[in-house]
N, C-alpha and C positions, 0 to 999 in steps of 0.2 A: 845863837847865830843871828846876826842882825840882817837888816834888809840890804845893806850895801856890801856885805861880805861875799866873796866868791865861794862856790861849792867845791873847790879843789880838794879840801881835806875832809870831805864829808865821810862819816862813818857808815852811812847807809850805802850798800853796794848798788852801783848803777846810777847814782846821783852825782858823781863827781863831774867837774867841768871838763875833764879829759875825755869823757864819754860822749860829749855833745859834738855834733857835726853841724856845720852851717847848712841850713836847708831853706828852700823856698816852698811855697805851698804846692808847687808842681813837681817836686822831686819824686814823690811816691805814686804819682798818678800813672795808671797802666795805659799802655798805648790803645788806640781805638781799635775795636774789634770789627770785623766785617759784618755787615748787616745780614739778617736771615734772608734766604732766598724767597722770592715772591712765588706764591702758588701759581700753577699754570691755570690759565683762563679756561673754563669749561664751556663747551658749545651748548647751544640749546637754551631753554628757558631757565630762569633762576628758580630755586625752590621756593623763595618767598613770593613768587608771582602766581603760584597755584594754591588751590585749596583741595584737601582730601576730604571727601564726603562719604560717610558710612551709609551704605544702602541696607546691608544686612550684616550679621556677624562675620560673614566671610567675604563680602564684596564691597569694594570702595570705588568711587568715581574720583578722578582727578580732573578738576576744571580750572580754567584761567579765572583769576579774581577779576571782578568787574564785568567782563563780557560773558562769563559763564559758559564759554566754549569748552566742549568736552575734549580733553587731551587723551585720556585713556582710562582703562579699568585696572584695578589691582585686586587680586584674589588671594585669600589666605587658605592654606591647606594644612590640615593636621595629618601627619603620617607617622609611621613607626619611628622615623628618625627625628621627630619633633615638628615644630612649625616651620613652614616654608611659604614664600610669597612668589607670585608671578605677576607679570604685567602684560597687558595687551593694548596696543594702539589700534584704533579702528582701521580696518583694511589690512592688518598685519597679523602674523601668527603670534601665539602666546610665547613669552620668554620666561622660563621657569628657573627656580633654584636660588632665590635670594633669601638670605638669613633674616632680613628685617624689612618692614614696609618702607622705611626710609631709603634703604639701598635700592629697592625696586623702583621707587618714585624717582630717585636721582638718576638712575640708568635710563628710565623712560624719558626724562626731560632732556638727556643728552641726545637721544635719538630723534626727538621732535624737531 
């Protein structure tokens, strides 16, 4: 088979000229999908704006970076059900029952 011959009589299945359809580069492009929804904006301080400082194996302080203002305290409790965390903002009662320190700190920052 030479370079100028058509592929019409090709013995290889699927390579005949009859199987070809005129295409442009945009024929098989899928349509644009909708973008993912934006997360809702959380109230309060950002997690990156505070530092968690370990005072003892069970107690942590949450302070604003730079000014070192106390935001609140996080306490770790070992119970029969496993580890739990609670947070307390100065002048407020303790809020208990968080599965991780991260969850307790994020909830505290929403309340501040």
